[in-house]
C-alpha positions in Angstrom: 9.1 -9.5 -43.2 9.8 -5.9 -44.2 6.1 -5.1 -44.0 6.0 -6.6 -40.4 9.0 -4.6 -39.4 7.4 -1.4 -40.7 4.2 -2.1 -38.8 6.2 -2.8 -35.7 8.1 0.4 -35.9 4.9 2.3 -36.6 3.3 0.8 -33.5 6.3 1.6 -31.4 6.2 5.2 -32.7 2.5 5.5 -31.9 3.1 4.2 -28.3 5.9 6.7 -27.9 3.8 9.5 -29.2 0.9 8.7 -26.8 3.1 8.3 -23.8 3.0 11.6 -21.8 6.3 13.6 -21.5 8.0 13.3 -18.1 7.3 16.1 -15.8 9.2 15.0 -12.7 12.7 13.6 -12.1 13.5 11.9 -8.8 17.2 11.2 -7.9 17.9 8.4 -5.5 14.6 6.8 -6.5 15.4 3.4 -5.1 16.3 4.6 -1.6 14.3 4.5 1.7 12.4 7.8 0.9 12.7 7.7 -2.9 10.7 4.6 -3.5 7.8 6.1 -1.5 8.0 9.3 -3.5 7.9 7.6 -6.9 4.9 5.4 -5.7 3.0 8.6 -5.0 3.8 10.2 -8.3 2.9 6.9 -10.0 -0.5 6.7 -8.2 -1.2 10.3 -9.4 -0.3 9.3 -13.0 2.6 11.7 -13.0 5.1 10.8 -15.6 8.4 10.4 -13.7 12.1 9.9 -14.5 13.5 7.8 -11.7 17.3 8.0 -11.6 19.3 5.3 -9.8 22.9 4.0 -9.5 23.2 0.9 -7.4 19.7 -0.6 -7.3 16.9 -0.5 -9.9 13.7 1.0 -8.5 10.5 -1.0 -8.5 8.5 -1.2 -11.7 5.6 1.2 -11.6 3.2 2.7 -14.1 4.4 6.1 -15.5 7.8 5.6 -13.9 10.8 5.4 -16.3 14.1 4.3 -14.6 17.4 5.8 -15.8 20.8 4.7 -14.5 23.2 7.6 -13.9 26.0 8.3 -11.4 25.7 12.1 -11.6 29.4 12.3 -12.2 29.1 15.2 -14.6 26.5 17.6 -15.8 26.6 16.1 -19.3 25.4 12.7 -18.0 22.2 14.5 -16.7 21.2 16.5 -19.7 19.2 13.7 -21.4 17.2 12.6 -18.4 16.3 16.3 -17.6 14.7 17.0 -21.0 10.9 17.7 -20.7 11.2 17.7 -16.9 9.5 20.5 -14.9 10.4 19.5 -11.4 13.4 17.7 -9.9 13.2 16.1 -6.4 16.8 15.6 -5.2 17.1 12.7 -2.7 20.4 11.0 -3.8 22.9 11.3 -1.0 26.0 9.2 -0.6 26.4 7.6 2.9 23.0 8.7 4.3 23.5 10.4 7.7 27.2 9.5 7.5 27.5 11.7 4.5 30.4 11.7 2.0 32.8 13.7 4.1 36.1 11.9 4.6 38.3 12.6 7.7 40.3 15.3 5.9 36.9 17.0 5.1 35.3 16.9 8.6 37.4 19.8 10.0 36.9 22.1 7.0 34.5 25.1 7.2 31.5 25.2 4.9 33.1 27.7 2.5 36.1 25.4 2.1 33.8 22.4 1.3 32.4 24.5 -1.5 35.8 24.9 -3.2 35.5 23.0 -6.5 38.8 21.1 -5.8 37.7 20.0 -2.3 34.1 19.2 -2.9 33.0 15.8 -1.4 30.9 13.5 -3.5 27.5 14.8 -2.4 28.3 18.4 -3.1 29.8 17.5 -6.4 26.6 15.7 -7.4 24.5 18.7 -6.3 26.7 21.1 -8.3 26.5 18.8 -11.4 22.7 18.6 -11.1 22.3 22.3 -10.8 24.6 23.0 -13.7 22.7 20.5 -15.9 19.3 22.0 -14.8 20.5 25.5 -15.6 21.7 24.4 -19.1 18.5 22.5 -19.9 16.2 25.3 -18.5 14.5 23.4 -15.6 13.1 25.8 -13.1 12.1 23.9 -10.0 14.1 21.8 -7.5 13.0 20.2 -4.2 16.0 19.3 -2.1 15.6 17.1 1.1 18.1 18.4 3.6 18.0 17.7 7.3 16.7 19.5 10.4 19.6 21.3 12.1 21.6 21.9 8.9 23.8 24.8 9.8 27.2 26.3 9.0 28.4 25.7 12.6 26.7 22.3 13.3 28.8 19.8 15.2 27.6 16.9 13.0 29.7 16.8 9.8 26.7 15.6 7.6 24.7 18.7 8.8 27.4 21.0 7.6 27.5 19.1 4.3 23.7 19.4 3.9 24.0 23.2 4.7 26.7 23.5 2.0 24.3 21.8 -0.5 21.6 24.2 0.5 23.9 27.1 -0.3 24.6 25.7 -3.8 20.9 25.6 -4.5 20.2 29.1 -3.0 23.0 30.6 -5.2 21.8 28.9 -8.4 19.9 30.5 -11.2 16.8 28.3 -10.7 13.6 30.2 -10.2 11.9 27.8 -7.8 13.7 26.4 -4.9 12.4 24.2 -2.0 14.5 23.0 0.9 12.8 20.6 3.2 14.5 19.8 6.5 13.0 16.7 8.0 13.6 15.4 11.5 14.3 11.7 12.2 12.7 9.7 9.3 11.5 6.4 10.5 9.1 3.6 9.7 8.0 2.6 13.2 6.5 -0.7 12.3 9.7 -1.8 10.4 12.6 -2.9 12.7 14.9 -2.8 9.7 15.0 0.9 9.1 18.2 2.7 10.1 16.9 4.6 13.1 15.2 1.5 14.6 18.4 -0.5 14.1 20.5 2.2 15.7 18.4 2.2 18.8 17.9 -1.6 19.0 21.7 -2.1 18.6 22.2 -0.6 22.1 19.7 -3.1 23.5 21.3 -6.4 22.5 22.6 -7.2 26.0 20.3 -8.6 28.6 18.8 -6.6 31.6 20.1 -3.1 30.8 20.4 -0.6 28.0 22.0 2.9 28.0 20.1 6.1 27.2 22.2 8.9 25.6 21.8 12.5 26.7 19.6 14.6 24.5 18.1 17.9 25.7 15.7 18.4 22.9 12.7 16.1 22.4 12.6 13.7 19.4 9.9 14.3 16.8 10.3 11.4 14.3 8.3 11.6 11.1 7.0 8.5 9.3 8.7 8.0 5.9 5.3 7.8 4.1 4.3 11.2 5.7 7.6 12.8 4.5 7.0 11.4 1.0 3.6 13.0 0.9 5.0 16.4 2.0 7.7 16.1 -0.7 5.1 15.5 -3.4 2.8 18.2 -2.1 5.6 20.8 -1.9 6.7 19.9 -5.5 3.1 20.4 -6.8 2.3 23.5 -4.8 5.2 25.7 -5.8 4.7 29.1 -7.4 7.0 30.9 -9.8 10.0 32.8 -8.5 9.8 31.5 -4.9 12.2 30.1 -2.4 11.1 28.0 0.6 13.0 26.6 3.5 10.9 24.6 5.9 11.2 22.0 8.7 9.1 18.8 8.5 8.6 16.7 11.6 6.1 14.4 13.3 3.0 15.5 15.3 4.3 13.9 18.5 7.4 14.8 20.6 9.1 12.4 22.9 11.9 12.7 25.4 14.7 10.3 24.3 14.1 8.0 27.3 10.4 7.7 26.5 11.0 6.6 23.0 13.7 4.1 24.0 11.3 2.6 26.6 8.7 2.1 23.9 11.1 0.3 21.7 12.4 -1.9 24.6 8.8 -2.9 25.5 7.9 -3.6 21.9 10.8 -5.7 20.8 12.0 -7.5 24.0 9.9 -9.8 26.1 12.2 -9.7 29.1 12.2 -6.5 31.2 15.1 -4.2 30.6 16.3 -1.3 32.8 17.4 2.0 31.4 20.8 3.5 32.5 20.4 7.3 32.2 22.5 10.4 32.9 26.2 10.7 32.1 26.7 7.0 32.8 24.2 6.0 30.1 25.6 8.6 27.7 29.2 7.3 28.1 28.0 3.7 27.7 26.0 4.2 24.5 29.0 4.2 22.1 30.2 0.9 23.7 26.8 -0.8 23.5 26.3 0.1 19.9 29.6 -1.4 18.6 29.2 -4.0 15.9 32.2 -6.1 16.9 35.8 -6.6 15.7 35.1 -5.7 12.1 33.0 -2.6 12.7 35.6 -0.4 11.0 34.8 -2.1 7.7 31.2 -0.8 7.9 29.6 2.7 8.0 26.5 2.1 10.0 24.4 4.9 11.4 25.1 5.8 15.0 22.6 7.2 17.5 24.6 10.5 17.8 23.8 11.1 14.1 20.1 10.8 14.6 20.1 12.8 17.8 21.7 15.7 16.0 18.3 16.0 14.2 16.5 16.7 17.6 15.9 20.4 17.0 13.0 22.7 17.6 11.4 23.6 14.3 11.3 27.3 13.4 9.4 27.4 10.1 6.8 24.8 9.2 5.9 23.8 5.7 2.3 25.0 6.2 3.6 28.5 7.0 6.1 28.5 4.2 3.9 27.4 1.3 1.5 29.9 -0.3 -1.4 27.4 -0.3 -1.2 26.9 3.5 -2.0 24.0 5.7 0.0 21.5 3.5 1.7 19.8 6.4 -1.3 19.9 8.8 -2.8 16.6 7.4 -3.2 13.6 9.7 0.1 11.9 10.1 1.2 8.6 11.6 1.7 8.7 15.3 4.9 6.9 16.3 3.2 5.0 19.1 0.3 3.9 16.9 2.7 2.8 14.2 4.4 0.6 16.7 1.0 -0.8 17.6 1.4 0.0 21.3 -0.3 2.4 23.7 1.5 5.7 23.9 3.5 6.4 27.2 1.9 8.7 29.7 4.7 11.2 29.3 4.1 11.6 25.6 3.5 15.2 24.6 1.7 16.5 21.5 4.1 18.7 19.6 3.1 22.3 19.9 2.6 24.3 16.7 5.5 26.4 15.5 5.6 29.8 17.1 3.6 29.0 20.2 4.9 29.7 23.7 4.5 27.0 26.4 2.4 28.1 29.4 
């Protein structure tokens, strides 16, 4: 028996010795974006620490799940050992964010006060403190298009505050990706699709909210590719802030019409203008118990309808990283694109 135990321990030690050291850690690995990211790292045989809290990520080769709540830097020290790059996706509440009513009126500088930090900013601060202590050098943070100190949407101010924490850290390599609306057009269960379809549950008509800027949704798989590419293409002592969006741009009424035609057999008529805008919050209500749930509302997604200023291709040293073929929203829905659909112009071009 002792001999068998010795052989078993020896075999276990040999397997541990042969297993490659982790080079990447992904927070929020079981989320909508995170599970795509770890699949790509796994397919590339990149040894990956996949941290999670609520839900175990799927079992994949070269992916090692670790449960942590990021409540303190000390809890993150062990997972960060032997890690070169961290991809930070964990974000409490999604587009709702972790700001509570007493936070939403605060300025960004007040949100960064240690005693007032909401949960997402506290997690970011703990992660950065742990990375600095261990000696990790590279962090890729997925923010949101339109993140700004003066943004009307509270979650955009929260994202901006998280960006400031990263930019003021002692890490040598910092990447901030600001995606537009992230969707999976052929999956009616993703949050953006549910938010739109929620307004179409009544027969005959549906409201269309006002939105001056066109929507440029990016497929979740395309965003995952850009995250992995940006993590792999970094150079020492560099900081990158870049917008990532789809190759197509749509007026909000165009995109709503496409979804109405795809998911409803009976013809529906769009109510536009100020009437449609005022009707939208009423149509998207969940019912008597809606206050018990924090579902994503259309106004949160429409806040991401911004014109990009700096593309990932221009920001990265290697160039043309985000110029690869991406999913077209209409093709993902498996329908013909509307006549009004416009190809998104490259960043920096001026319309004729």
